[in-house]
N, C-alpha and C positions, 0 to 999 in steps of 0.2 A: 525573469523567464518570459518567453515570447508566446507561450501557448495561449494564455487567457486573452491577451489583446487581439490575437489573430481570430480567436473564436468570436469575440465581440464584433470585430470588423466584418467577419463573414455573416453573422446574424443580421447586422444592420444592412449590409449590401443586399442580402437575399430578401429582406423585407421591402427595401426600396425597389428592388427589381420585380418583386411580386406586384407591387402597386403599379409600376410602370408597364408591365406586360398586360395586366388586366385593363388598365386605362387605354393603352394603345389598341388592343383588340376591341374594346367597347367602342372606341372612336371609329375604327374601321367598319364595324358593324353598322354604326349610325350612317356613315358615308354611303355604304352599299344600299342601305334601306332608303335613303333620300334620293339616290340617283335612279332607283327603280329600273335598273338595267339587268339584262340577263347575260350570263357568261356561259357560252356553249349550251344554252338551253336550260340551265339551272334556274330554279325559282329564286328570285332576289330575296324574298322573305326568309327562305331556308338558309341562304348564304349569310344574311345579317344575323340571324339567330345563332347559327353555328359559330360565327366569329365571336359573338358575345359569350356564348357558353364556353367556347375554347379558351377565351381570355380568363374567365372565372376559374375554370379548372386548372389552367396553367398557373394562375396567380395563387390559388390555394396550395398547389404543389410547392411553389417557392416559399409560401408562408410556412408550410409544414417543415421544409428543409431549414428555414430560418429558426423555427422553434427548436429543432434539434441542435443547431449551432448555439442558440441561446442557452439551452440546458447544459451543453458542454461548457460554456463560459461560466455559468453559475456554479456548477458542481465541480469544475476542474477535473473532470474524468473523461476518458475517451468514450465516444459514442459506441454503443454495442447493439447488436442485433439489427432490428428494423431501422433504427436511426443511422447506423453505419451504412446500410444498404442505400438509404435515402441520400446521404451525402455523396456516396460513390456515384449514384445515378445522376445527381446534380452536376458532378464533375464531368461525366460523360456528355450530358446535355449541353453544358457550356463549351465543351470541345467541339461538338457538332455545330452549335450555333456560331462559334467562332469561325469555323470553316465556311459556313454559309455567309457570314458577315463579310469575310474577306472578298468573296466573289460578288456579292450583291450590294453591300452597303458601303464598304470602304475600310480603310486602315483604322480610324479611331474606334469604330465599333468592334473590329477584330481585337484590338488591343484591350478594350474593356472586357470582352469575353475571356481573353487569355488571362488577364489579371484576376478575374473572379475564379477561373479554373485553378490558377496557381494558389490562390488563397484557400480554396477548399482542399486541395491536395496538401498544402502546408498544414492545415488543421488536422487532417487525417494522419499525416506522417509524424508530426511532433508528438501527438498523443500515443501513437503506435510505438515510437522509440522509447517512450517512458516506461512501457510495460514489459519490455524485454528483460529477462534476467541477465545479470552480469555474472560471468564466470568467475568464481573465486580462485585466486592463485593457490597452488599447492602449498601446504605448510612447510616451513623450513626444515631441512633434515630428512624429509620423506622423498621417496622416489629417486630416480637417477639424476634429476636436475636438468636433463637435457631436453625434455619434452616441452611442447608448447602448452599454454594453459588450457587449451581446448582438448588436449590429449589426456585421457584418464591415466592415473599412475598405474604401474604394473600391479597386477593382482598378486597378493601374497598366497603362497600355497596353503591349502587347507591343513589343519593340524593332523598329524599322523595318528591313526587309530592305535590304541595301546596293543602291544603284542600279547597274544594269549600266553598264559603262564605255561611253563614247560610241564609236561606230565610227570608225575612222581614215578620213580621206578618202583615196579612191583617187586617186593621182596618176599621170598617164601617164608611161611611162618617158621618161627624158631622151634627146634625139636624140644619137646618137653621130656623130662626125665622122671622115671617112676619112683 
C-alpha cells in the first residue's frame, strides 16, 4: 500500500518546510533590522518584527499540518474534521506559492511547491478512496440480470391483502310445526 509512506513523506516535508519558512523570515527580519532603512515611510522596526512574527506563525501553521499528516501515518486513517481542512488549506497555499514561485523565483522552486501540493493531494485522495463503499453485485438468480450494479433491482409488488370473506346468505328461519 502506498498510503502510509505518502503520509510519512508529507509529514517530513511539512516539518522541514516549517523550519525553512521560519528561518527564512527570521533572517529577512534580521536583515531589515540591521539595514535600518525605511520602505515607503514604514518603520524598519515594525517591518523586522512583522517578518519575524509572520515566519513564526507560518512555521507553526506548517508544523500543525505536519502533525496532522504524522497522525494520519501513525493511525493509518483518513484525516477528519479540522485536520482535513488544514491539509486542504495547505494544498491551496502550496498552489498559490507555486504560482508566485514561478513568476518570482524560478522553475526549481515552482517544481518543489507543485511536488508538495501533489503529495498533499495524494494523501487526501488515497485515504478518501479507501472509505468509499463498494457496491455489492446482485445475487445470482435475482432481478432481470440486465441492469448495472449501481441500478437497484426492480421492487417486488407488495403482498396482496386477503380478500374479505363472502357474506353468508341470510336464510329465513325454518317454520316450526305445532
